[in-house]
N, C-alpha and C positions, 0 to 999 in steps of 0.2 A: 504494500500500500504506500502511495506517495505521501510526502510530508504534508502537502496541501490538504489531501483528503483526511489525513490524521488530525490535522488542526481543525478542520471543519467539524469532524465528529466530536472533538473535544469541546468546541464552542457549543455545539448542539446539545451535548449531554449536560453541560453546565446550565444551560437554560432550562432543560427538562427538570433537573433535580430542584430547581428553585421555583417550579411552576406554581406551587401552592401559594406563593406570595401574590400571584396575579390571577387567582381563580375567581369564581363567582363572588360578587361583593357581599352576599349574605353569609358567606363562610370565611373563616380566618384561620391561618396557621397559628397554633398556640392559643386558641380560643379560651381554653380552660385556665390558662395562667391569669386571666383577668376575671375569672368566675369563681374564685375561692376554691379551686381544685387544681393547683399548679402542677401536681404530680399525676394527673389523670392518665396521660399517655404512658408514663413510666409504669404505673400500676397495671394497665392493660398489657403492656409488653412483658412484664414479669409473669403474669398469669399465662399468656400465650406461650412464652418460652418454656415454662414448666410442662405444659401439655405437649407441645410440638416436638420438643427434644426427646420425649418419651415415645411419642407416636406421630411420625412425620405426616401420616395420612390426614391427621386433623388439620394440619396447615393447608393442605390442598382443599379440604372441606371448607375452611374459613374463607379462602379466596373465592371458591365457588358460591358460597353463601352470599358474599358481597355482590357478586354478579347477579344471582337469582333475586336478591332483594331489590337491587336498583332497577332492574328491567321490568319489575311489576310495581306500579304505583310510585316509582322513584325510591331513593335511598331513605326509607322511613321505618325500617325494622319491622315491616308488616310480615316478613318471613318468619318472625319469631313467635307470633301469637299462637297460643294453643287453641284447640277447639273449646267452645263454651256453649252454654245453653242458647245464648243470643247469636252465636256465630259457630255453628257446628262443623263448618267445612272451610277452614282457613287455608292459606297458601301452602303451609308446610305439609298438608295432606294431599296436594296435587301430585300427579304421576311423576313429573320431573324431579320432585323433592322427596317423595316418600317411596321407599325407605332409604334412598341413596344419600340424601343430604346429611352432612356430618358437621359437628362442631358446636352444637347447641350447649353442651355442658361447659365448653370453654367460655362462651358468652355469659352463661349463668354465673360462673366463678368470677369472671371479671366484674360483672355487675355487683355481686355480693361484696367484693373487695372495695369497689368504689362507693357503694352505699354506706359502708362502714367508715370510710375515710372522709367522704363529703356527700352526705345524703341529698338526694333530689337534684343533683346538679348535672350529671353526665347522662346523655341520652343513649339508648340502646343502639340507635342508628349510628352514632359516632363510635360506639364500641365495635360494631361490625367493621367499620372503615379502618379503625386503628388495628384491629386484629388481623384483617387481610393484609394490611401494610406490613405488620410485624412478621406474619407468616412468610411473605415474600422475602423479607430480609433474612429470615432464618434458613429458608430452603434455597434461596437463590442469591443471597448477598446483594439484593437490589434495594439500596436505601433511597427513600424519598419522603418528603414531607407531604402530609395531606391536610387540607384545611378542615375545620370542624365547626360545629354550631348547628347541626341538624337537630330536628325534633322528631319524635316518634309519632307514627300514624295510629289511627284508631280502627282502620278497616283492613280486613284481610280476607280475600275471596279466592278460593281455589280455582274457580272458573276463569279467572283472569290470567292464570299462569301459562297454560299451553299456547294461547294465541300470542303471548309476548316473548317467549323464549325461543331462541334458535334450537333446532332439534338435530340429532346426529345424522338424520337422513336428509336434511335440507341441502339444496344446492346453493351455490354462491349467491345467486340472485336473491334467493329467499333470505339468506343470512344477512346480506348487505341491507336489504329492505328493513329488517327488524332492527338492525343497528342504526340505520338512518332515522328511524322513528324515534330513537332516543338521542338524536343529535350526534351520533358517532359515525366515523368515516370508515372507508375501506382499510386504511392504515390501522385503525383501532381494531377492526376485525382480525387482521393478521397478528397484531401484537398481543391481543388478549387471548387468541387461540393458543398462544404459547403456554398458557396455563395447563394445557393438555400434556405437558411434559411431567406433570406430577399427578398423584391420585390414582384412583382405580375406576374401572367401568364395569357395569353389569353386562354380561354376555348378550342380553336381550337388546342392548343398544346397537349392536352391529352384526348379529347373526344373520340378518338378511343379506349380508355381503358374503356369507360363507356357504349358504344352502339355498337351493339344491346344488349350485355351482359356485365356486369361488369367483368373486367379482373380478373381471379383467382389469379393473382399476386398482387392484390390490396385488402386491407381490405374491405369486402363487405359493412359494415356500412359506412365507409368513402366514398366509391364509391356512395352509395345511397345519401349521403349528397351532394356530388359534383353534382349529377344529378339535384338537386333542384336549384343549382346556374348556371348550364350550361345545359339548356334544349336541347334536340335533335333538330337539324335543326333550331336553333334560328336565327333570322334575324340579331341580333346584337351579335357580338363576345364579350361575357362578360369577366371580369377579376376576379381573385380570388388571395388571398395571397398564396405564395408558401409554407409558413409555417403558419398554422392556430394557432399555440400555442404561438409563440413569433415572430410575423410578422415583427417587426421593429428592431429586435436584431440579429446581426451577431454572432451566437453562435452555440453550438453543438447540439441544438434541432433537426436540420435537420437529423442527424445520428440516433437519436431516432425514428424520423418519418419513415425513411427508414426501420429500423429494425422492426417497427410495421406495415409495409406495408401501410403507410399513407403518402407517397410522391406522387407527381403529375405525374412524368414522368416515362416512361418505362426505360429510361436511369438511373434514380435514383435506381429503383429496381434492375437493372442489376449489381449494385455494390455488391450484395449479391451472385452473380453467380460464383465467384472465391474465393478460399481460401485467396489469398493475399489481395484482396480489402475488403473482408468481415472481415478479421482480423483487418485491419486498421480502418474500420468503427466502429468495436467494441471498439477499443482503443480510438478513438475520442469521442465516445459516453460516455465513462466512465471517461476520463481524459480531461476536457475542455482545460486546459493549453497546452496540447499536440496538440490539434487541432489548437489553436491559433498560436502556434509556427510554425507548418507545413504550415498553411495557409499563414503566413507572408513569409516563405521561398519560397513557390511556387509562390506568387505574384512577389517577386523580380526576381525569375528565369524566369518567364514569361516575365517580363519587359526587358529581354535581347534578346528576339527573334528579329532577323532581323533588328537591329537598324542601322540607317543611320548616318554616321559621315563623316567628311572631306568634299569632294566635291560631295558626293552622294545625299545630300539633301539640304534643305534651312531652314531658319527661317521665317515662314509666317508672314506677317503683319496682315492678317486676317486668322483665323483658317478655314474659310469657302471657301477660294480661294487661288490658288497658286499665287505667286508674279508675277508681270508683268515682261516680259523679257526686 
């Protein structure tokens, strides 16, 4: 790589990691330092570290939770609400979330610690944003600041989940449309897809690519290997790593897997079907620091979706239930 390109990437990354300072005006980096809970982010990081260092898969779950929360009603912690008499079918019970979504116990522990230290100050929506950021730092050494000041929503409806979230079987046109509906670009699609370098997937999410024939868009040897782990018509829906090479590292290996036709989902392969996304994939594959910078930028950008401030939300005492009227 030439010196000029190296310098350009350095400048680009410097801007990315400071992006929190210029995000949506309603949110601010270091928000809780002015809200009588100066150690809020450190408290969350301590809890997340304790869980993720013991079970890296929870880190992947927290990043996925952030994504699934923000894409439905915005980043308002509606993903955390339990079923209740008034709301028997919340988001967490929708097919994309149940039973695969992980990390609820981490958020609960962080909320308990924060309520002890500074009760009634830190929102559950911000806890999710902090936890996802901290998980990215632990699993990928991707540091970034994320602004905070979100409030928690009071509505959670499972019927809103499927129409809002990209699915493993979606093509690139469908995925880009769902991202665009949230104000996110094709670059954000490619960058955030990099989260598929960690975590696990249920076999049911991709067995349509294995049977009755291995999808020609998948490496045939890779497909044959997956068949041994995901038998046809299995009574138990098995799980496999999304990245067989570095399963617990948030890195650019995912892009190498896609290029080699060794990624699980049809939506992964679809990144190769347009010049724009294929070029980005190639750049992320060869320049790890560029991927890290763009992933950080896209996570911050996603964290600005539909945030609730002012009188539009609340700070829940429990992340699993709305406050009593």
